[in-house]
C-alpha positions as CSV (number, residue, x, y, z in Angstrom):
1,X,11.0,-0.7,8.9
2,X,11.5,-4.3,8.0
3,X,9.2,-7.2,8.2
4,X,10.1,-9.4,11.0
5,X,8.2,-12.6,9.8
6,X,7.4,-13.5,13.3
7,X,4.4,-15.9,13.8
8,X,3.1,-14.3,16.9
9,X,2.9,-10.6,18.1
10,X,1.3,-8.4,20.7
11,X,-2.4,-8.3,21.6
12,X,-4.2,-5.3,20.4
13,X,-6.8,-3.2,22.3
14,X,-9.6,-5.4,20.9
15,X,-7.9,-8.5,22.1
16,X,-6.9,-9.8,18.7
17,X,-3.5,-11.5,18.2
18,X,-1.0,-10.5,15.6
19,X,1.1,-7.6,14.6
20,X,0.3,-4.5,12.5
21,X,1.7,-4.2,9.0
22,X,1.8,-1.6,6.4
23,X,1.2,-2.9,2.9
24,X,2.1,-0.9,-0.2
25,X,-0.4,-1.6,-3.1
26,X,0.3,-0.5,-6.6
27,X,-2.5,0.5,-9.0
28,X,-2.2,1.6,-12.6
29,X,-4.6,3.8,-14.5
30,X,-5.6,2.4,-17.8
31,X,-7.2,5.2,-20.0
32,X,-9.4,5.0,-23.1
33,X,-8.5,6.5,-25.3
34,X,-4.9,5.6,-24.3
35,X,-2.6,8.3,-22.9
36,X,1.1,8.8,-23.4
37,X,1.8,9.5,-19.7
38,X,1.4,6.7,-17.3
39,X,-0.4,7.4,-13.9
40,X,0.1,5.1,-10.9
41,X,-1.2,5.1,-7.3
42,X,0.6,3.7,-4.4
43,X,-1.8,3.1,-1.6
44,X,-0.6,2.2,1.9
45,X,-2.9,0.1,4.0
46,X,-2.9,-1.2,7.5
47,X,-3.2,-5.1,8.0
48,X,-3.4,-7.0,11.2
49,X,-1.8,-10.5,10.8
50,X,0.1,-13.1,12.6
51,X,3.1,-13.0,10.2
52,X,4.5,-11.2,7.3
53,X,3.4,-14.0,5.0
54,X,-0.2,-13.7,6.2
55,X,0.0,-10.0,5.8
56,X,1.0,-10.3,2.3
57,X,-1.7,-12.8,1.5
58,X,-4.3,-10.4,3.0
59,X,-2.8,-7.5,0.9
60,X,-3.1,-9.5,-2.2
61,X,-6.7,-10.2,-1.6
62,X,-7.5,-6.5,-0.7
63,X,-5.8,-5.1,-3.8
64,X,-8.3,-6.2,-6.5
65,X,-11.3,-5.1,-4.3
66,X,-10.4,-1.5,-4.7
67,X,-10.2,-1.6,-8.6
68,X,-12.6,1.0,-10.1
69,X,-13.6,2.5,-13.3
70,X,-15.2,5.8,-14.2
71,X,-15.9,8.4,-17.0
72,X,-13.9,11.5,-17.3
73,X,-14.0,14.4,-19.7
74,X,-11.3,12.8,-21.7
75,X,-12.6,9.3,-21.8
76,X,-12.7,6.3,-19.4
77,X,-10.2,5.3,-16.6
78,X,-10.0,1.9,-15.2
79,X,-7.8,1.6,-12.0
80,X,-6.3,-1.8,-12.0
81,X,-4.4,-3.5,-9.0
82,X,-0.9,-4.5,-10.3
83,X,1.0,-5.8,-7.3
84,X,1.8,-5.6,-3.6
85,X,5.1,-3.6,-3.6
86,X,6.1,-4.5,-0.1
87,X,4.9,-5.4,3.4
88,X,6.6,-3.9,6.5
89,X,6.0,-4.7,10.1
90,X,5.0,-1.8,12.2
91,X,7.2,-1.9,15.3
92,X,4.8,0.1,17.6
93,X,2.8,-1.7,20.2
94,X,-0.1,0.7,20.0
95,X,-1.0,2.8,17.0
96,X,-1.7,6.4,17.7
97,X,-1.0,10.0,16.6
98,X,2.6,10.3,15.2
99,X,3.2,6.5,14.9
100,X,5.3,5.6,11.8
101,X,3.4,3.4,9.7
102,X,5.7,3.3,6.6
103,X,9.1,4.5,5.6
104,X,11.5,3.9,2.7
105,X,14.8,5.1,1.4
106,X,15.0,7.1,-1.9
107,X,17.7,8.1,-4.1
108,X,17.8,11.7,-5.2
109,X,16.1,11.0,-8.4
110,X,13.3,9.3,-6.8
111,X,12.9,12.0,-4.2
112,X,12.7,14.8,-6.8
113,X,10.3,12.7,-8.8
114,X,8.0,12.6,-5.7
115,X,8.2,16.3,-5.4
116,X,7.1,17.0,-9.0
117,X,3.3,17.8,-9.3
118,X,1.3,15.5,-11.7
119,X,0.4,17.0,-15.0
């Protein structure tokens, strides 16, 4: 998928204008006491917008909303929004079961890293 940057798109089932986009939001866990290993979360969210630029702006506003902190048995964790990694247009006219909402190419090292369980 690639963003098309178009200013207009199809009408959705609710009558809204724009296109669907998938935005990849990156969060980092900050631990107290600090831990050696870093923990990140990649969150993919759907955004309805008139352009890729508008989708990026919406994603940047959404990211900080989901920052959260909590206590664990090992201390405290604060999830902090770091960045919008990418915004990709969803090419489908209608979202439904089996619709591709996000894809990316990985090299072997990245793919193997995704297959390793978290410790």
